[in-house]
PDB file with SEQRES, HELIX, SHEET and CRYST1 records, atoms N, CA, C and O in Angstrom:
SEQRES   1 A   71  MET ARG SER GLN ARG ALA MET SER ALA ILE LEU ALA GLY          
SEQRES   2 A   71  ALA ALA GLY MET ALA THR VAL PHE ILE ALA VAL ALA MET          
SEQRES   3 A   71  VAL MET LEU ALA SER SER GLN SER THR ALA THR PRO ALA          
SEQRES   4 A   71  ILE ALA GLN LYS THR SER GLN PRO CYS ALA LYS CYS HIS          
SEQRES   5 A   71  SER ALA PRO PRO THR LEU ASN ASP TYR GLY LYS LYS TYR          
SEQRES   6 A   71  LYS ASP SER GLU LYS LYS                                      
HELIX    1 AA1 ARG A    2  ALA A   30  1                                  29    
HELIX    2 AA2 PRO A   38  THR A   44  1                                   7    
HELIX    3 AA3 CYS A   48  LYS A   50  5                                   3    
HELIX    4 AA4 ASP A   60  LYS A   70  1                                  11    
SHEET    1 AA1 2 HIS A  52  ALA A  54  0                                        
SHEET    2 AA1 2 THR A  57  LEU A  58 -1                                        
CRYST1    1.000    1.000    1.000  90.00  90.00  90.00 P 1           1          
ATOM      1  N   MET A   1     -22.779   9.462  38.364  1.00  0.00           N  
ATOM      2  CA  MET A   1     -21.426   9.958  38.014  1.00  0.00           C  
ATOM      3  C   MET A   1     -20.551   8.793  37.471  1.00  0.00           C  
ATOM      4  O   MET A   1     -19.770   8.994  36.541  1.00  0.00           O  
ATOM      5  N   ARG A   2     -20.684   7.563  38.060  1.00  0.00           N  
ATOM      6  CA  ARG A   2     -19.936   6.574  37.605  1.00  0.00           C  
ATOM      7  C   ARG A   2     -20.474   6.052  36.192  1.00  0.00           C  
ATOM      8  O   ARG A   2     -19.632   5.629  35.401  1.00  0.00           O  
ATOM      9  N   SER A   3     -21.689   6.053  35.860  1.00  0.00           N  
ATOM     10  CA  SER A   3     -22.114   5.809  34.590  1.00  0.00           C  
ATOM     11  C   SER A   3     -21.745   6.801  33.551  1.00  0.00           C  
ATOM     12  O   SER A   3     -21.594   6.441  32.384  1.00  0.00           O  
ATOM     13  N   GLN A   4     -21.590   8.050  33.928  1.00  0.00           N  
ATOM     14  CA  GLN A   4     -21.202   9.049  32.996  1.00  0.00           C  
ATOM     15  C   GLN A   4     -19.753   8.805  32.535  1.00  0.00           C  
ATOM     16  O   GLN A   4     -19.454   8.956  31.350  1.00  0.00           O  
ATOM     17  N   ARG A   5     -18.823   8.417  33.489  1.00  0.00           N  
ATOM     18  CA  ARG A   5     -17.505   8.024  33.116  1.00  0.00           C  
ATOM     19  C   ARG A   5     -17.404   6.820  32.262  1.00  0.00           C  
ATOM     20  O   ARG A   5     -16.574   6.753  31.356  1.00  0.00           O  
ATOM     21  N   ALA A   6     -18.211   5.898  32.528  1.00  0.00           N  
ATOM     22  CA  ALA A   6     -18.274   4.631  31.763  1.00  0.00           C  
ATOM     23  C   ALA A   6     -18.736   4.923  30.391  1.00  0.00           C  
ATOM     24  O   ALA A   6     -18.164   4.379  29.447  1.00  0.00           O  
ATOM     25  N   MET A   7     -19.776   5.777  30.189  1.00  0.00           N  
ATOM     26  CA  MET A   7     -20.238   6.161  28.888  1.00  0.00           C  
ATOM     27  C   MET A   7     -19.213   7.017  28.105  1.00  0.00           C  
ATOM     28  O   MET A   7     -19.081   6.840  26.894  1.00  0.00           O  
ATOM     29  N   SER A   8     -18.486   7.941  28.773  1.00  0.00           N  
ATOM     30  CA  SER A   8     -17.469   8.662  28.187  1.00  0.00           C  
ATOM     31  C   SER A   8     -16.373   7.801  27.631  1.00  0.00           C  
ATOM     32  O   SER A   8     -15.867   8.013  26.529  1.00  0.00           O  
ATOM     33  N   ALA A   9     -16.009   6.784  28.462  1.00  0.00           N  
ATOM     34  CA  ALA A   9     -14.987   5.890  28.096  1.00  0.00           C  
ATOM     35  C   ALA A   9     -15.301   5.030  26.855  1.00  0.00           C  
ATOM     36  O   ALA A   9     -14.466   4.806  25.978  1.00  0.00           O  
ATOM     37  N   ILE A  10     -16.569   4.563  26.844  1.00  0.00           N  
ATOM     38  CA  ILE A  10     -17.142   3.831  25.590  1.00  0.00           C  
ATOM     39  C   ILE A  10     -17.237   4.687  24.400  1.00  0.00           C  
ATOM     40  O   ILE A  10     -16.882   4.266  23.299  1.00  0.00           O  
ATOM     41  N   LEU A  11     -17.687   5.836  24.569  1.00  0.00           N  
ATOM     42  CA  LEU A  11     -17.725   6.782  23.468  1.00  0.00           C  
ATOM     43  C   LEU A  11     -16.277   7.040  22.942  1.00  0.00           C  
ATOM     44  O   LEU A  11     -16.057   6.928  21.736  1.00  0.00           O  
ATOM     45  N   ALA A  12     -15.297   7.378  23.801  1.00  0.00           N  
ATOM     46  CA  ALA A  12     -13.863   7.632  23.318  1.00  0.00           C  
ATOM     47  C   ALA A  12     -13.424   6.369  22.596  1.00  0.00           C  
ATOM     48  O   ALA A  12     -12.804   6.506  21.541  1.00  0.00           O  
ATOM     49  N   GLY A  13     -13.671   5.216  23.038  1.00  0.00           N  
ATOM     50  CA  GLY A  13     -13.218   3.938  22.445  1.00  0.00           C  
ATOM     51  C   GLY A  13     -13.842   3.831  21.119  1.00  0.00           C  
ATOM     52  O   GLY A  13     -13.168   3.438  20.167  1.00  0.00           O  
ATOM     53  N   ALA A  14     -15.124   4.164  20.979  1.00  0.00           N  
ATOM     54  CA  ALA A  14     -15.875   3.963  19.575  1.00  0.00           C  
ATOM     55  C   ALA A  14     -15.235   5.063  18.755  1.00  0.00           C  
ATOM     56  O   ALA A  14     -14.901   4.756  17.611  1.00  0.00           O  
ATOM     57  N   ALA A  15     -15.024   6.259  19.157  1.00  0.00           N  
ATOM     58  CA  ALA A  15     -14.399   7.319  18.358  1.00  0.00           C  
ATOM     59  C   ALA A  15     -13.091   6.858  17.750  1.00  0.00           C  
ATOM     60  O   ALA A  15     -12.832   7.066  16.565  1.00  0.00           O  
ATOM     61  N   GLY A  16     -12.263   6.226  18.583  1.00  0.00           N  
ATOM     62  CA  GLY A  16     -10.932   5.799  18.294  1.00  0.00           C  
ATOM     63  C   GLY A  16     -11.063   4.665  17.354  1.00  0.00           C  
ATOM     64  O   GLY A  16     -10.237   4.660  16.441  1.00  0.00           O  
ATOM     65  N   MET A  17     -11.893   3.741  17.381  1.00  0.00           N  
ATOM     66  CA  MET A  17     -12.030   2.594  16.505  1.00  0.00           C  
ATOM     67  C   MET A  17     -12.597   3.233  15.106  1.00  0.00           C  
ATOM     68  O   MET A  17     -12.136   2.861  14.027  1.00  0.00           O  
ATOM     69  N   ALA A  18     -13.535   4.131  15.194  1.00  0.00           N  
ATOM     70  CA  ALA A  18     -13.909   4.729  13.893  1.00  0.00           C  
ATOM     71  C   ALA A  18     -12.849   5.441  13.167  1.00  0.00           C  
ATOM     72  O   ALA A  18     -12.877   5.459  11.937  1.00  0.00           O  
ATOM     73  N   THR A  19     -11.848   6.074  13.874  1.00  0.00           N  
ATOM     74  CA  THR A  19     -10.753   6.726  13.346  1.00  0.00           C  
ATOM     75  C   THR A  19      -9.759   5.682  12.622  1.00  0.00           C  
ATOM     76  O   THR A  19      -9.308   5.869  11.491  1.00  0.00           O  
ATOM     77  N   VAL A  20      -9.513   4.695  13.326  1.00  0.00           N  
ATOM     78  CA  VAL A  20      -8.756   3.527  12.752  1.00  0.00           C  
ATOM     79  C   VAL A  20      -9.380   2.931  11.489  1.00  0.00           C  
ATOM     80  O   VAL A  20      -8.718   2.675  10.483  1.00  0.00           O  
ATOM     81  N   PHE A  21     -10.744   2.719  11.607  1.00  0.00           N  
ATOM     82  CA  PHE A  21     -11.486   2.182  10.479  1.00  0.00           C  
ATOM     83  C   PHE A  21     -11.332   3.046   9.282  1.00  0.00           C  
ATOM     84  O   PHE A  21     -10.955   2.559   8.216  1.00  0.00           O  
ATOM     85  N   ILE A  22     -11.604   4.299   9.411  1.00  0.00           N  
ATOM     86  CA  ILE A  22     -11.461   5.366   8.372  1.00  0.00           C  
ATOM     87  C   ILE A  22     -10.148   5.458   7.778  1.00  0.00           C  
ATOM     88  O   ILE A  22     -10.018   5.616   6.564  1.00  0.00           O  
ATOM     89  N   ALA A  23      -9.062   5.360   8.652  1.00  0.00           N  
ATOM     90  CA  ALA A  23      -7.668   5.422   8.085  1.00  0.00           C  
ATOM     91  C   ALA A  23      -7.327   4.161   7.209  1.00  0.00           C  
ATOM     92  O   ALA A  23      -6.736   4.227   6.131  1.00  0.00           O  
ATOM     93  N   VAL A  24      -7.756   3.050   7.782  1.00  0.00           N  
ATOM     94  CA  VAL A  24      -7.483   1.813   6.955  1.00  0.00           C  
ATOM     95  C   VAL A  24      -8.238   1.891   5.679  1.00  0.00           C  
ATOM     96  O   VAL A  24      -7.694   1.579   4.619  1.00  0.00           O  
ATOM     97  N   ALA A  25      -9.495   2.302   5.739  1.00  0.00           N  
ATOM     98  CA  ALA A  25     -10.335   2.448   4.356  1.00  0.00           C  
ATOM     99  C   ALA A  25      -9.677   3.393   3.421  1.00  0.00           C  
ATOM    100  O   ALA A  25      -9.638   3.156   2.214  1.00  0.00           O  
ATOM    101  N   MET A  26      -9.134   4.506   3.971  1.00  0.00           N  
ATOM    102  CA  MET A  26      -8.428   5.443   3.060  1.00  0.00           C  
ATOM    103  C   MET A  26      -7.144   4.914   2.416  1.00  0.00           C  
ATOM    104  O   MET A  26      -6.821   5.251   1.277  1.00  0.00           O  
ATOM    105  N   VAL A  27      -6.416   4.072   3.173  1.00  0.00           N  
ATOM    106  CA  VAL A  27      -5.244   3.512   2.627  1.00  0.00           C  
ATOM    107  C   VAL A  27      -5.609   2.489   1.599  1.00  0.00           C  
ATOM    108  O   VAL A  27      -4.983   2.417   0.541  1.00  0.00           O  
ATOM    109  N   MET A  28      -6.565   1.729   1.874  1.00  0.00           N  
ATOM    110  CA  MET A  28      -6.939   0.700   0.901  1.00  0.00           C  
ATOM    111  C   MET A  28      -7.467   1.235  -0.403  1.00  0.00           C  
ATOM    112  O   MET A  28      -7.144   0.741  -1.483  1.00  0.00           O  
ATOM    113  N   LEU A  29      -8.234   2.191  -0.285  1.00  0.00           N  
ATOM    114  CA  LEU A  29      -8.830   2.922  -1.493  1.00  0.00           C  
ATOM    115  C   LEU A  29      -7.855   3.683  -2.258  1.00  0.00           C  
ATOM    116  O   LEU A  29      -7.980   3.841  -3.473  1.00  0.00           O  
ATOM    117  N   ALA A  30      -6.836   4.185  -1.546  1.00  0.00           N  
ATOM    118  CA  ALA A  30      -5.691   5.079  -2.334  1.00  0.00           C  
ATOM    119  C   ALA A  30      -4.679   4.163  -2.927  1.00  0.00           C  
ATOM    120  O   ALA A  30      -4.025   4.573  -3.886  1.00  0.00           O  
ATOM    121  N   SER A  31      -4.465   2.879  -2.426  1.00  0.00           N  
ATOM    122  CA  SER A  31      -3.593   1.988  -3.030  1.00  0.00           C  
ATOM    123  C   SER A  31      -3.898   1.597  -4.305  1.00  0.00           C  
ATOM    124  O   SER A  31      -5.060   1.318  -4.602  1.00  0.00           O  
ATOM    125  N   SER A  32      -2.859   1.532  -5.226  1.00  0.00           N  
ATOM    126  CA  SER A  32      -3.051   1.060  -6.648  1.00  0.00           C  
ATOM    127  C   SER A  32      -2.445  -0.444  -6.615  1.00  0.00           C  
ATOM    128  O   SER A  32      -1.530  -0.793  -5.870  1.00  0.00           O  
ATOM    129  N   GLN A  33      -3.090  -1.247  -7.519  1.00  0.00           N  
ATOM    130  CA  GLN A  33      -2.649  -2.595  -7.568  1.00  0.00           C  
ATOM    131  C   GLN A  33      -1.348  -2.619  -8.452  1.00  0.00           C  
ATOM    132  O   GLN A  33      -1.299  -2.017  -9.525  1.00  0.00           O  
ATOM    133  N   SER A  34      -0.356  -3.307  -7.973  1.00  0.00           N  
ATOM    134  CA  SER A  34       0.814  -3.531  -8.676  1.00  0.00           C  
ATOM    135  C   SER A  34       0.868  -4.588  -9.567  1.00  0.00           C  
ATOM    136  O   SER A  34       0.319  -5.626  -9.197  1.00  0.00           O  
ATOM    137  N   THR A  35       1.483  -4.570 -10.821  1.00  0.00           N  
ATOM    138  CA  THR A  35       1.484  -5.596 -11.730  1.00  0.00           C  
ATOM    139  C   THR A  35       2.940  -6.225 -11.773  1.00  0.00           C  
ATOM    140  O   THR A  35       3.219  -7.089 -12.604  1.00  0.00           O  
ATOM    141  N   ALA A  36       3.818  -5.776 -10.883  1.00  0.00           N  
ATOM    142  CA  ALA A  36       5.150  -6.275 -10.801  1.00  0.00           C  
ATOM    143  C   ALA A  36       5.066  -7.697 -10.214  1.00  0.00           C  
ATOM    144  O   ALA A  36       4.230  -7.973  -9.353  1.00  0.00           O  
ATOM    145  N   THR A  37       5.893  -8.536 -10.665  1.00  0.00           N  
ATOM    146  CA  THR A  37       5.933  -9.899 -10.048  1.00  0.00           C  
ATOM    147  C   THR A  37       7.318 -10.384  -9.708  1.00  0.00           C  
ATOM    148  O   THR A  37       8.217 -10.023 -10.467  1.00  0.00           O  
ATOM    149  N   PRO A  38       7.595 -11.077  -8.777  1.00  0.00           N  
ATOM    150  CA  PRO A  38       8.927 -11.699  -8.479  1.00  0.00           C  
ATOM    151  C   PRO A  38       9.413 -12.543  -9.659  1.00  0.00           C  
ATOM    152  O   PRO A  38      10.612 -12.779  -9.804  1.00  0.00           O  
ATOM    153  N   ALA A  39       8.511 -12.981 -10.474  1.00  0.00           N  
ATOM    154  CA  ALA A  39       8.981 -13.725 -11.673  1.00  0.00           C  
ATOM    155  C   ALA A  39       9.866 -13.061 -12.583  1.00  0.00           C  
ATOM    156  O   ALA A  39      10.795 -13.636 -13.150  1.00  0.00           O  
ATOM    157  N   ILE A  40       9.552 -11.743 -12.734  1.00  0.00           N  
ATOM    158  CA  ILE A  40      10.388 -10.937 -13.641  1.00  0.00           C  
ATOM    159  C   ILE A  40      11.754 -10.875 -13.106  1.00  0.00           C  
ATOM    160  O   ILE A  40      12.683 -11.053 -13.894  1.00  0.00           O  
ATOM    161  N   ALA A  41      12.000 -10.639 -11.829  1.00  0.00           N  
ATOM    162  CA  ALA A  41      13.314 -10.540 -11.151  1.00  0.00           C  
ATOM    163  C   ALA A  41      13.893 -11.933 -11.428  1.00  0.00           C  
ATOM    164  O   ALA A  41      15.001 -12.009 -11.958  1.00  0.00           O  
ATOM    165  N   GLN A  42      13.235 -12.998 -11.113  1.00  0.00           N  
ATOM    166  CA  GLN A  42      13.842 -14.286 -11.387  1.00  0.00           C  
ATOM    167  C   GLN A  42      14.297 -14.501 -12.894  1.00  0.00           C  
ATOM    168  O   GLN A  42      15.401 -14.965 -13.177  1.00  0.00           O  
ATOM    169  N   LYS A  43      13.364 -14.128 -13.822  1.00  0.00           N  
ATOM    170  CA  LYS A  43      13.591 -14.249 -15.243  1.00  0.00           C  
ATOM    171  C   LYS A  43      14.918 -13.566 -15.641  1.00  0.00           C  
ATOM    172  O   LYS A  43      15.728 -14.144 -16.366  1.00  0.00           O  
ATOM    173  N   THR A  44      15.123 -12.331 -15.155  1.00  0.00           N  
ATOM    174  CA  THR A  44      16.158 -11.499 -15.491  1.00  0.00           C  
ATOM    175  C   THR A  44      17.414 -11.638 -14.556  1.00  0.00           C  
ATOM    176  O   THR A  44      18.482 -11.088 -14.827  1.00  0.00           O  
ATOM    177  N   SER A  45      17.232 -12.341 -13.535  1.00  0.00           N  
ATOM    178  CA  SER A  45      18.392 -12.380 -12.465  1.00  0.00           C  
ATOM    179  C   SER A  45      18.729 -11.156 -11.940  1.00  0.00           C  
ATOM    180  O   SER A  45      19.878 -11.036 -11.516  1.00  0.00           O  
ATOM    181  N   GLN A  46      17.850 -10.066 -11.864  1.00  0.00           N  
ATOM    182  CA  GLN A  46      18.123  -8.722 -11.321  1.00  0.00           C  
ATOM    183  C   GLN A  46      17.345  -8.527 -10.100  1.00  0.00           C  
ATOM    184  O   GLN A  46      16.306  -9.169  -9.945  1.00  0.00           O  
ATOM    185  N   PRO A  47      17.769  -7.667  -9.186  1.00  0.00           N  
ATOM    186  CA  PRO A  47      17.004  -7.348  -8.013  1.00  0.00           C  
ATOM    187  C   PRO A  47      15.771  -6.535  -8.486  1.00  0.00           C  
ATOM    188  O   PRO A  47      15.812  -5.984  -9.587  1.00  0.00           O  
ATOM    189  N   CYS A  48      14.751  -6.447  -7.748  1.00  0.00           N  
ATOM    190  CA  CYS A  48      13.600  -5.496  -8.061  1.00  0.00           C  
ATOM    191  C   CYS A  48      14.017  -4.082  -8.120  1.00  0.00           C  
ATOM    192  O   CYS A  48      13.434  -3.342  -8.914  1.00  0.00           O  
ATOM    193  N   ALA A  49      15.048  -3.580  -7.298  1.00  0.00           N  
ATOM    194  CA  ALA A  49      15.579  -2.273  -7.367  1.00  0.00           C  
ATOM    195  C   ALA A  49      16.113  -1.948  -8.718  1.00  0.00           C  
ATOM    196  O   ALA A  49      16.257  -0.755  -8.984  1.00  0.00           O  
ATOM    197  N   LYS A  50      16.427  -2.845  -9.607  1.00  0.00           N  
ATOM    198  CA  LYS A  50      17.014  -2.621 -10.904  1.00  0.00           C  
ATOM    199  C   LYS A  50      15.960  -1.773 -11.727  1.00  0.00           C  
ATOM    200  O   LYS A  50      16.316  -0.817 -12.417  1.00  0.00           O  
ATOM    201  N   CYS A  51      14.635  -2.179 -11.613  1.00  0.00           N  
ATOM    202  CA  CYS A  51      13.594  -1.515 -12.478  1.00  0.00           C  
ATOM    203  C   CYS A  51      12.692  -0.517 -11.541  1.00  0.00           C  
ATOM    204  O   CYS A  51      12.014   0.369 -12.061  1.00  0.00           O  
ATOM    205  N   HIS A  52      12.725  -0.702 -10.256  1.00  0.00           N  
ATOM    206  CA  HIS A  52      11.851   0.108  -9.413  1.00  0.00           C  
ATOM    207  C   HIS A  52      12.666   1.019  -8.394  1.00  0.00           C  
ATOM    208  O   HIS A  52      13.556   0.575  -7.668  1.00  0.00           O  
ATOM    209  N   SER A  53      12.274   2.287  -8.427  1.00  0.00           N  
ATOM    210  CA  SER A  53      12.976   3.248  -7.476  1.00  0.00           C  
ATOM    211  C   SER A  53      12.152   3.165  -6.261  1.00  0.00           C  
ATOM    212  O   SER A  53      12.766   3.170  -5.194  1.00  0.00           O  
ATOM    213  N   ALA A  54      10.720   3.081  -6.229  1.00  0.00           N  
ATOM    214  CA  ALA A  54       9.879   2.890  -5.104  1.00  0.00           C  
ATOM    215  C   ALA A  54       8.750   2.190  -5.621  1.00  0.00           C  
ATOM    216  O   ALA A  54       7.856   2.798  -6.209  1.00  0.00           O  
ATOM    217  N   PRO A  55       8.722   0.884  -5.435  1.00  0.00           N  
ATOM    218  CA  PRO A  55       7.637  -0.018  -5.957  1.00  0.00           C  
ATOM    219  C   PRO A  55       6.277   0.511  -5.637  1.00  0.00           C  
ATOM    220  O   PRO A  55       6.011   0.960  -4.522  1.00  0.00           O  
ATOM    221  N   PRO A  56       5.377   0.455  -6.662  1.00  0.00           N  
ATOM    222  CA  PRO A  56       5.459  -0.162  -7.851  1.00  0.00           C  
ATOM    223  C   PRO A  56       5.862   0.869  -8.967  1.00  0.00           C  
ATOM    224  O   PRO A  56       5.607   0.594 -10.139  1.00  0.00           O  
ATOM    225  N   THR A  57       6.485   2.045  -8.637  1.00  0.00           N  
ATOM    226  CA  THR A  57       6.885   3.008  -9.711  1.00  0.00           C  
ATOM    227  C   THR A  57       8.126   2.396 -10.314  1.00  0.00           C  
ATOM    228  O   THR A  57       8.960   1.815  -9.620  1.00  0.00           O  
ATOM    229  N   LEU A  58       8.228   2.537 -11.604  1.00  0.00           N  
ATOM    230  CA  LEU A  58       9.240   2.115 -12.482  1.00  0.00           C  
ATOM    231  C   LEU A  58      10.264   3.320 -12.614  1.00  0.00           C  
ATOM    232  O   LEU A  58       9.897   4.482 -12.784  1.00  0.00           O  
ATOM    233  N   ASN A  59      11.501   2.945 -12.526  1.00  0.00           N  
ATOM    234  CA  ASN A  59      12.551   3.947 -13.021  1.00  0.00           C  
ATOM    235  C   ASN A  59      12.789   3.925 -14.530  1.00  0.00           C  
ATOM    236  O   ASN A  59      12.134   3.162 -15.241  1.00  0.00           O  
ATOM    237  N   ASP A  60      13.669   4.709 -15.008  1.00  0.00           N  
ATOM    238  CA  ASP A  60      13.863   4.799 -16.410  1.00  0.00           C  
ATOM    239  C   ASP A  60      14.130   3.394 -16.923  1.00  0.00           C  
ATOM    240  O   ASP A  60      13.480   2.969 -17.878  1.00  0.00           O  
ATOM    241  N   TYR A  61      15.089   2.633 -16.312  1.00  0.00           N  
ATOM    242  CA  TYR A  61      15.455   1.374 -16.787  1.00  0.00           C  
ATOM    243  C   TYR A  61      14.259   0.435 -16.788  1.00  0.00           C  
ATOM    244  O   TYR A  61      14.179  -0.392 -17.696  1.00  0.00           O  
ATOM    245  N   GLY A  62      13.386   0.490 -15.909  1.00  0.00           N  
ATOM    246  CA  GLY A  62      12.228  -0.357 -15.820  1.00  0.00           C  
ATOM    247  C   GLY A  62      11.296   0.066 -16.867  1.00  0.00           C  
ATOM    248  O   GLY A  62      10.671  -0.807 -17.469  1.00  0.00           O  
ATOM    249  N   LYS A  63      11.131   1.275 -17.151  1.00  0.00           N  
ATOM    250  CA  LYS A  63      10.165   1.684 -18.370  1.00  0.00           C  
ATOM    251  C   LYS A  63      10.714   1.175 -19.614  1.00  0.00           C  
ATOM    252  O   LYS A  63       9.958   0.671 -20.445  1.00  0.00           O  
ATOM    253  N   LYS A  64      12.039   1.268 -19.826  1.00  0.00           N  
ATOM    254  CA  LYS A  64      12.624   0.782 -21.104  1.00  0.00           C  
ATOM    255  C   LYS A  64      12.415  -0.706 -21.172  1.00  0.00           C  
ATOM    256  O   LYS A  64      12.111  -1.219 -22.250  1.00  0.00           O  
ATOM    257  N   TYR A  65      12.574  -1.501 -19.976  1.00  0.00           N  
ATOM    258  CA  TYR A  65      12.402  -2.927 -20.129  1.00  0.00           C  
ATOM    259  C   TYR A  65      10.963  -3.118 -20.388  1.00  0.00           C  
ATOM    260  O   TYR A  65      10.654  -3.909 -21.279  1.00  0.00           O  
ATOM    261  N   LYS A  66      10.019  -2.486 -19.716  1.00  0.00           N  
ATOM    262  CA  LYS A  66       8.602  -2.671 -20.005  1.00  0.00           C  
ATOM    263  C   LYS A  66       8.205  -2.499 -21.415  1.00  0.00           C  
ATOM    264  O   LYS A  66       7.482  -3.315 -21.987  1.00  0.00           O  
ATOM    265  N   ASP A  67       8.727  -1.328 -22.034  1.00  0.00           N  
ATOM    266  CA  ASP A  67       8.517  -1.150 -23.383  1.00  0.00           C  
ATOM    267  C   ASP A  67       9.060  -2.252 -24.295  1.00  0.00           C  
ATOM    268  O   ASP A  67       8.419  -2.613 -25.283  1.00  0.00           O  
ATOM    269  N   SER A  68      10.210  -2.772 -23.975  1.00  0.00           N  
ATOM    270  CA  SER A  68      10.803  -3.666 -24.865  1.00  0.00           C  
ATOM    271  C   SER A  68      10.100  -5.106 -24.685  1.00  0.00           C  
ATOM    272  O   SER A  68      10.270  -5.983 -25.533  1.00  0.00           O  
ATOM    273  N   GLU A  69       9.389  -5.285 -23.663  1.00  0.00           N  
ATOM    274  CA  GLU A  69       8.652  -6.565 -23.560  1.00  0.00           C  
ATOM    275  C   GLU A  69       7.374  -6.594 -24.430  1.00  0.00           C  
ATOM    276  O   GLU A  69       6.906  -7.637 -24.888  1.00  0.00           O  
ATOM    277  N   LYS A  70       6.834  -5.329 -24.626  1.00  0.00           N  
ATOM    278  CA  LYS A  70       5.635  -5.175 -25.395  1.00  0.00           C  
ATOM    279  C   LYS A  70       5.850  -5.491 -26.831  1.00  0.00           C  
ATOM    280  O   LYS A  70       4.887  -5.845 -27.512  1.00  0.00           O  
ATOM    281  N   LYS A  71       7.059  -5.388 -27.353  1.00  0.00           N  
ATOM    282  CA  LYS A  71       7.298  -5.613 -28.791  1.00  0.00           C  
ATOM    283  C   LYS A  71       7.260  -7.051 -29.224  1.00  0.00           C  
ATOM    284  O   LYS A  71       7.448  -7.345 -30.405  1.00  0.00           O  
TER     285      LYS A  71                                                      
END                                                                             
């Protein structure tokens, strides 16, 4: 009886760890790499929020700035 409880606890712990591992792996795989750098904010003396609504997504101002830098 005691060994069954211990085994159940071990299996529950292993299942919990597997769930955490899978969740972390999914977040890492779904994340995209950002190319924004603090150097741009320092160069322009503007806060990051000037170009980003929700980093790394650019807002309209950020898109215009990015396009102007390509020229």
